[in-house]
N, CA, C and O atoms as CSV, one atom per row, in Angstrom:
chain,resi,resn,atom,element,x,y,z
A,1,MET,N,N,88.339,107.369,100.307
A,1,MET,CA,C,87.729,107.831,101.535
A,1,MET,C,C,88.546,108.996,102.086
A,1,MET,O,O,89.757,108.871,102.267
A,2,SER,N,N,87.896,110.121,102.351
A,2,SER,CA,C,88.563,111.288,102.915
A,2,SER,C,C,87.921,111.661,104.245
A,2,SER,O,O,86.713,111.520,104.434
A,3,PHE,N,N,88.739,112.129,105.140
A,3,PHE,CA,C,88.270,112.631,106.420
A,3,PHE,C,C,89.232,113.720,106.857
A,3,PHE,O,O,90.342,113.821,106.335
A,4,ILE,N,N,88.806,114.541,107.820
A,4,ILE,CA,C,89.654,115.627,108.310
A,4,ILE,C,C,90.333,115.162,109.590
A,4,ILE,O,O,89.679,114.701,110.525
A,5,LEU,N,N,91.645,115.290,109.615
A,5,LEU,CA,C,92.436,114.924,110.783
A,5,LEU,C,C,93.052,116.193,111.355
A,5,LEU,O,O,93.838,116.868,110.691
A,6,ASP,N,N,92.687,116.510,112.595
A,6,ASP,CA,C,93.181,117.707,113.275
A,6,ASP,C,C,94.540,117.392,113.891
A,6,ASP,O,O,94.628,116.658,114.875
A,7,LEU,N,N,95.587,117.944,113.314
A,7,LEU,CA,C,96.947,117.655,113.785
A,7,LEU,C,C,97.279,118.359,115.095
A,7,LEU,O,O,98.295,118.052,115.717
A,8,ASP,N,N,96.438,119.299,115.524
A,8,ASP,CA,C,96.630,119.956,116.815
A,8,ASP,C,C,95.973,119.166,117.950
A,8,ASP,O,O,96.185,119.468,119.124
A,9,SER,N,N,95.184,118.166,117.600
A,9,SER,CA,C,94.459,117.364,118.574
A,9,SER,C,C,95.335,116.232,119.103
A,9,SER,O,O,96.196,115.715,118.391
A,10,SER,N,N,95.111,115.861,120.341
A,10,SER,CA,C,95.872,114.744,120.921
A,10,SER,C,C,95.438,113.403,120.330
A,10,SER,O,O,96.113,112.394,120.537
A,11,GLU,N,N,94.322,113.376,119.598
A,11,GLU,CA,C,93.855,112.135,118.974
A,11,GLU,C,C,94.828,111.617,117.919
A,11,GLU,O,O,94.860,110.416,117.652
A,12,CYS,N,N,95.613,112.493,117.321
A,12,CYS,CA,C,96.486,112.072,116.222
A,12,CYS,C,C,97.896,111.736,116.694
A,12,CYS,O,O,98.781,111.525,115.864
A,13,SER,N,N,98.123,111.683,117.960
A,13,SER,CA,C,99.404,111.395,118.608
A,13,SER,C,C,100.113,112.704,118.903
A,13,SER,O,O,99.634,113.775,118.531
A,14,PHE,N,N,101.219,112.619,119.553
A,14,PHE,CA,C,101.956,113.829,119.888
A,14,PHE,C,C,102.880,114.253,118.760
A,14,PHE,O,O,103.502,115.313,118.835
A,15,ASP,N,N,102.976,113.451,117.728
A,15,ASP,CA,C,103.844,113.758,116.596
A,15,ASP,C,C,103.015,113.824,115.311
A,15,ASP,O,O,102.681,112.785,114.742
A,16,PRO,N,N,102.679,115.038,114.847
A,16,PRO,CA,C,101.884,115.171,113.623
A,16,PRO,C,C,102.520,114.521,112.398
A,16,PRO,O,O,101.802,114.062,111.510
A,17,ILE,N,N,103.850,114.471,112.331
A,17,ILE,CA,C,104.526,113.839,111.194
A,17,ILE,C,C,104.179,112.346,111.157
A,17,ILE,O,O,103.928,111.788,110.089
A,18,GLU,N,N,104.167,111.719,112.308
A,18,GLU,CA,C,103.801,110.301,112.393
A,18,GLU,C,C,102.359,110.090,111.926
A,18,GLU,O,O,102.071,109.127,111.215
A,19,ALA,N,N,101.466,110.977,112.319
A,19,ALA,CA,C,100.066,110.872,111.897
A,19,ALA,C,C,99.937,111.032,110.388
A,19,ALA,O,O,99.172,110.308,109.751
A,20,ILE,N,N,100.671,111.967,109.817
A,20,ILE,CA,C,100.640,112.178,108.364
A,20,ILE,C,C,101.120,110.929,107.641
A,20,ILE,O,O,100.499,110.502,106.666
A,21,GLU,N,N,102.207,110.343,108.100
A,21,GLU,CA,C,102.749,109.146,107.455
A,21,GLU,C,C,101.749,107.990,107.478
A,21,GLU,O,O,101.704,107.181,106.552
A,22,TYR,N,N,100.962,107.920,108.524
A,22,TYR,CA,C,100.022,106.813,108.677
A,22,TYR,C,C,98.854,106.902,107.696
A,22,TYR,O,O,98.425,105.881,107.160
A,23,VAL,N,N,98.332,108.108,107.452
A,23,VAL,CA,C,97.141,108.264,106.592
A,23,VAL,C,C,97.353,109.278,105.474
A,23,VAL,O,O,96.403,109.911,105.014
A,24,LYS,N,N,98.567,109.424,105.053
A,24,LYS,CA,C,99.009,110.463,104.119
A,24,LYS,C,C,98.042,110.789,102.979
A,24,LYS,O,O,97.669,111.950,102.813
A,25,LYS,N,N,97.636,109.814,102.205
A,25,LYS,CA,C,96.844,110.068,100.992
A,25,LYS,C,C,95.338,110.013,101.227
A,25,LYS,O,O,94.565,110.339,100.327
A,26,GLN,N,N,94.911,109.609,102.415
A,26,GLN,CA,C,93.489,109.389,102.651
A,26,GLN,C,C,92.808,110.505,103.422
A,26,GLN,O,O,91.597,110.443,103.633
A,27,ALA,N,N,93.538,111.517,103.847
A,27,ALA,CA,C,92.955,112.510,104.740
A,27,ALA,C,C,93.199,113.930,104.258
A,27,ALA,O,O,94.111,114.210,103.480
A,28,ILE,N,N,92.350,114.802,104.751
A,28,ILE,CA,C,92.595,116.235,104.693
A,28,ILE,C,C,93.050,116.594,106.099
A,28,ILE,O,O,92.444,116.168,107.082
A,29,PHE,N,N,94.106,117.368,106.193
A,29,PHE,CA,C,94.682,117.694,107.489
A,29,PHE,C,C,94.365,119.127,107.869
A,29,PHE,O,O,94.263,120.009,107.017
A,30,LYS,N,N,94.211,119.339,109.165
A,30,LYS,CA,C,93.972,120.674,109.702
A,30,LYS,C,C,95.048,120.935,110.744
A,30,LYS,O,O,95.327,120.085,111.589
A,31,ILE,N,N,95.654,122.126,110.678
A,31,ILE,CA,C,96.682,122.488,111.652
A,31,ILE,C,C,96.684,124.002,111.832
A,31,ILE,O,O,96.346,124.741,110.908
A,32,ASN,N,N,97.056,124.450,112.991
A,32,ASN,CA,C,97.211,125.874,113.240
A,32,ASN,C,C,98.529,126.307,112.619
A,32,ASN,O,O,99.553,125.654,112.820
A,33,ASN,N,N,98.514,127.411,111.861
A,33,ASN,CA,C,99.760,127.805,111.195
A,33,ASN,C,C,100.818,128.309,112.172
A,33,ASN,O,O,101.952,128.564,111.765
A,34,ASN,N,N,100.477,128.456,113.442
A,34,ASN,CA,C,101.463,128.795,114.471
A,34,ASN,C,C,102.087,127.547,115.099
A,34,ASN,O,O,103.026,127.649,115.889
A,35,ASN,N,N,101.571,126.387,114.751
A,35,ASN,CA,C,102.116,125.128,115.255
A,35,ASN,C,C,103.528,124.957,114.682
A,35,ASN,O,O,103.710,125.057,113.469
A,36,PRO,N,N,104.524,124.701,115.530
A,36,PRO,CA,C,105.899,124.572,115.030
A,36,PRO,C,C,106.087,123.447,114.007
A,36,PRO,O,O,107.035,123.484,113.223
A,37,TYR,N,N,105.208,122.459,114.004
A,37,TYR,CA,C,105.306,121.374,113.024
A,37,TYR,C,C,104.883,121.816,111.626
A,37,TYR,O,O,105.264,121.179,110.644
A,38,PHE,N,N,104.105,122.888,111.514
A,38,PHE,CA,C,103.588,123.293,110.207
A,38,PHE,C,C,104.721,123.612,109.234
A,38,PHE,O,O,104.662,123.205,108.074
A,39,LYS,N,N,105.733,124.320,109.675
A,39,LYS,CA,C,106.876,124.655,108.808
A,39,LYS,C,C,107.579,123.379,108.338
A,39,LYS,O,O,107.938,123.264,107.166
A,40,THR,N,N,107.775,122.432,109.240
A,40,THR,CA,C,108.401,121.153,108.893
A,40,THR,C,C,107.569,120.405,107.862
A,40,THR,O,O,108.109,119.834,106.914
A,41,ILE,N,N,106.260,120.410,108.049
A,41,ILE,CA,C,105.360,119.735,107.106
A,41,ILE,C,C,105.472,120.368,105.728
A,41,ILE,O,O,105.544,119.659,104.724
A,42,GLU,N,N,105.488,121.703,105.670
A,42,GLU,CA,C,105.620,122.402,104.383
A,42,GLU,C,C,106.927,122.049,103.681
A,42,GLU,O,O,106.964,121.924,102.457
A,43,GLU,N,N,107.996,121.890,104.454
A,43,GLU,CA,C,109.306,121.581,103.868
A,43,GLU,C,C,109.427,120.113,103.453
A,43,GLU,O,O,110.073,119.803,102.451
A,44,LYS,N,N,108.814,119.219,104.213
A,44,LYS,CA,C,108.984,117.785,103.982
A,44,LYS,C,C,108.040,117.223,102.916
A,44,LYS,O,O,108.402,116.291,102.198
A,45,TYR,N,N,106.848,117.780,102.811
A,45,TYR,CA,C,105.821,117.226,101.923
A,45,TYR,C,C,105.405,118.237,100.862
A,45,TYR,O,O,105.518,119.449,101.046
A,46,ASN,N,N,104.928,117.708,99.764
A,46,ASN,CA,C,104.307,118.526,98.731
A,46,ASN,C,C,102.836,118.651,99.129
A,46,ASN,O,O,102.063,117.707,98.963
A,47,ILE,N,N,102.452,119.817,99.656
A,47,ILE,CA,C,101.089,119.979,100.147
A,47,ILE,C,C,100.298,120.928,99.257
A,47,ILE,O,O,100.855,121.781,98.566
A,48,GLN,N,N,98.995,120.753,99.297
A,48,GLN,CA,C,98.083,121.677,98.635
A,48,GLN,C,C,97.181,122.244,99.715
A,48,GLN,O,O,96.431,121.507,100.354
A,49,ILE,N,N,97.254,123.558,99.919
A,49,ILE,CA,C,96.381,124.200,100.892
A,49,ILE,C,C,95.000,124.307,100.265
A,49,ILE,O,O,94.832,124.871,99.184
A,50,ILE,N,N,94.031,123.764,100.955
A,50,ILE,CA,C,92.661,123.741,100.462
A,50,ILE,C,C,91.899,124.961,100.952
A,50,ILE,O,O,91.133,125.570,100.205
A,51,GLN,N,N,92.116,125.311,102.215
A,51,GLN,CA,C,91.393,126.435,102.794
A,51,GLN,C,C,92.167,126.964,103.988
A,51,GLN,O,O,92.850,126.214,104.686
A,52,GLN,N,N,92.052,128.263,104.212
A,52,GLN,CA,C,92.654,128.863,105.390
A,52,GLN,C,C,91.588,129.708,106.071
A,52,GLN,O,O,91.026,130.622,105.469
A,53,LYS,N,N,91.315,129.391,107.342
A,53,LYS,CA,C,90.335,130.126,108.144
A,53,LYS,C,C,91.065,130.692,109.349
A,53,LYS,O,O,91.339,129.966,110.305
A,54,GLY,N,N,91.380,131.962,109.315
A,54,GLY,CA,C,92.144,132.548,110.410
A,54,GLY,C,C,93.492,131.867,110.515
A,54,GLY,O,O,94.263,131.856,109.555
A,55,ASP,N,N,93.783,131.297,111.680
A,55,ASP,CA,C,95.054,130.597,111.887
A,55,ASP,C,C,94.993,129.123,111.494
A,55,ASP,O,O,96.017,128.440,111.508
A,56,GLU,N,N,93.806,128.623,111.144
A,56,GLU,CA,C,93.662,127.212,110.789
A,56,GLU,C,C,93.895,126.999,109.300
A,56,GLU,O,O,93.342,127.712,108.461
A,57,VAL,N,N,94.720,126.010,108.987
A,57,VAL,CA,C,95.039,125.680,107.599
A,57,VAL,C,C,94.565,124.254,107.332
A,57,VAL,O,O,94.872,123.331,108.087
A,58,TYR,N,N,93.815,124.092,106.252
A,58,TYR,CA,C,93.370,122.775,105.795
A,58,TYR,C,C,94.184,122.437,104.558
A,58,TYR,O,O,94.259,123.237,103.626
A,59,PHE,N,N,94.796,121.255,104.542
A,59,PHE,CA,C,95.641,120.888,103.409
A,59,PHE,C,C,95.592,119.391,103.164
A,59,PHE,O,O,95.147,118.612,104.007
A,60,LYS,N,N,96.068,119.012,101.974
A,60,LYS,CA,C,96.228,117.591,101.677
A,60,LYS,C,C,97.623,117.370,101.134
A,60,LYS,O,O,98.277,118.296,100.654
A,61,ILE,N,N,98.068,116.126,101.217
A,61,ILE,CA,C,99.373,115.725,100.706
A,61,ILE,C,C,99.197,115.287,99.258
A,61,ILE,O,O,98.335,114.464,98.950
A,62,LEU,N,N,100.011,115.839,98.380
A,62,LEU,CA,C,99.927,115.470,96.961
A,62,LEU,C,C,100.822,114.292,96.650
A,62,LEU,O,O,100.878,113.844,95.505
């Protein structure tokens, strides 16, 4: 089961890393590449960028 989780949204908690850990393999994630957490996510996880639309990046955790 896959779904898109917007890491810039307050629905996923105030800590995107916590949200990723909770649903790591089951979701496609969306984040603004200006979000300060994006760099941390790139360094901490092996990600595959699926699509980039302007400042929005869609990725999954490998």
